[in-house]
N, C-alpha and C positions, 0 to 999 in steps of 0.2 A: 968661578965654582961657585956651588951650591951649595952653604952650609951646613950642614945637620941640626933640622927643624927651626933653617931661617930660609921664603920663599923666595924665589927670584925675582926677581926685574919684573921681567917677562907676568910672572904670575900676575905679580901686585900691580901691575899695569891692568892685565884684565877684570882679577876681582874691582879695581877702582869702578871700568865704566860697567863691569856688568851690576854697579850696586848704584853709581849714576844716572844708568836707562830706567832702574825701577825707579830712585826715589824721585825721575823723568816720569816714567806710567803712574803713577801714585799721582804726581799733584797734576799732571795733564787730565787724569779720571771724572774728578770734581769740579775742573775749568768748561771738560765738555755737556755734563749734567745741567751745570748752569745756564750754557751760552744755550741748552737747547730749552732751559724753560722759561727763558726768554724771551723766547723763538714761541711759543704755545703762549703767554700770556698776551703780544699783542690782536692775535688773531681773535680772543676769546673776549676780549675791549673793543674791538668791532661787531661780532654778535651780541653784545651786549645792546650796542651803541642803533647797530641797530634794530634790537627786538622794542626798545625805549622807541623809536621815532612812529614801528609800528603802532605801538598800542598810543601814540599822543593820533594818531591818523586814524588811527577807528574809535578816538572817545569824539576830535572832532567831526569828524563826518555822522555820529550818533545823533550827537550836540547840534548840530544841523535839520539831520531830516525831524528829530524831535521837536524844533522850531516851529520848522515845516507843513510838517504835519499838525500842530499844536492850531498855524497858524491857520491852516485850510479847515482844519475844523470848526472856530473859532467865527469864521466866516459863514458857513455853511446852516451854523447854529444865528447868526445873524440873518442870514438869507428866511428861513426856514421862520421864526418869529416877527418876519416880517409879512411872509405869507400870509398866516393864519390870522395876522391883527388884518389884512387886507382881504381877506374872505367873510371878517366878523362887520367890519365896516359893510362889504357888499350885503349881506344876511339883513344887516340893521335897515339899510335903506329900503330891500325887499320889502321887509315887517313892517313900513310905517309906518301906524295910523292915521296919521293924516292921510298918505300916500292910499290908503283901504280906504276909509273915509270917504274922500273925495271920487274912487274908485262904486263905492255901493249905488250913487244915489244910480248912476248913470247903470247899473245891473238892476235895482230895482224896479226900474221906466217898464220897462212893460208888461209888466206881470202885474203890475201896480193898479192899473184900468179894470178887469174885469170887476172884484169888489167893490169897485169904488164907485158903480151902481149896478146893484144885483135887477137882475127882469124877472118879470113877473113871471108864474110856471104856463101862464096862457100863451104867452109868445113863447119862451123856452118849446113846450109839449112834451111830452112823456119819454124824458130821457133814463127812464131802468132797460137792461137785455133778458131777455130770458133767462129760466134761471139763475138769473142770482138775489142774491138776499139783501132785501134793505132795511134796515131802522125807519119805525114807523113812530110816529110821537106825537100825531093827532092827529081825530077822526073826526071828517063831516062838523068841519071850518068854513063859514062864511066864505063869500067872496073875499069880502073883505079887509073882515078879517084873519083869514089865512094870508094873504099878502103882507098885510103887515107884522105876523109870527115868520113870514116866510124871509124879511127886509133885516129882521131880528136876528133873526136866526144867522142870514149873514155877513151882519157886519157885525159879527163877535166871532167869523171864523166861519164858518158851521153850514155846511150845505147844505142848505135844506131842499126841499122842490114841494110844489104848489100837485097832485097829481089827478085824475078820476081813482077812486075804491073802483071794486073787481067790479060790482055790480052796474060800473057806470052812468050811477043814479047816482049820488055824492064825493064828496072828497074827500081827501088825507093827503096828509104832510109825509114826505119819507127825508129821509135822509141820505146827500149820496158819500162815499162811496160806497157799489156792492161788494157783500164778503160771497165765495167760491161756494157759500155753502154755512149747513147753521154751526160745522163743527168746529166755522173759522171766528168764531162769536171768542173760545180761549187761545184765537192766536192773539202777538205782539200790538198788530195792526186791529185789530175786533177789539182789544178790551180801553188800544186808545182810543178810538172812535167813542166806544161807547160811554166812556169819560166823561171826555169833551162836551156828548150828548147831556148826561150829567149836568155836568159845570153851567153850564148854558140854561137847561132848563131850570135852573136856582136862580140865573141872574133876571130868567123873561116873569117869573113867580113874582120876585117884588119889586118888580118893576109897574105892574100895575093889581090893582083889588080884585081879584077874579081868577087871573092867570095860571093854571097849574103848571108844573113841572114835569120833564119827561122823567120821571124816575121807571112808569112803566110802560119805555118804549119797549117794543115786538119789533121781533129779527121775525120774516116774512119773507114768503123768494116770488117772485117775479112771472108768470108763466105765460 
């Protein structure tokens, strides 16, 4: 029988089992959380390990690619320098003064003959063209004097010729080439020819007493 205020044996056993269940539930909750945290830590470690591995592989690949690119650039630079040096050597060989000097006499040989032996005006005939204008440097020379003057002018590089005067009774000495007209005297070619005539005339005057310069050279047409 139950005494007043005193629990029965069944109630004691029930209360004891309930308290034990509560204590067991209280103790089991932290254990479950701890085990769950441990199970999470292990995959995160693997993730970090994989990330480090990927980063390491990327670094190695970048270093390898950089070294290959640097080596290729160096090789290309060396090849370019070699090509430039070869081009300079070829240019120096083409522009070698010795080669140019050795080739110059061969090129000058065909043109050297005409000025070496000036031909008399009587043999050359009248070289003038109708409608052209020519510088006349001397009028009325003798045959011997005219040929001497023509020979001197041609030895100085001035193409002088002795021709008949307009009336056919006297002679005069002209200079080739002819000009297209009187206005051509102011052109570059006309001025160069006139300057050449005056320069040769000064040397002719200094050659012997009585010689005259060609400062009074006149430009006249041939009709």
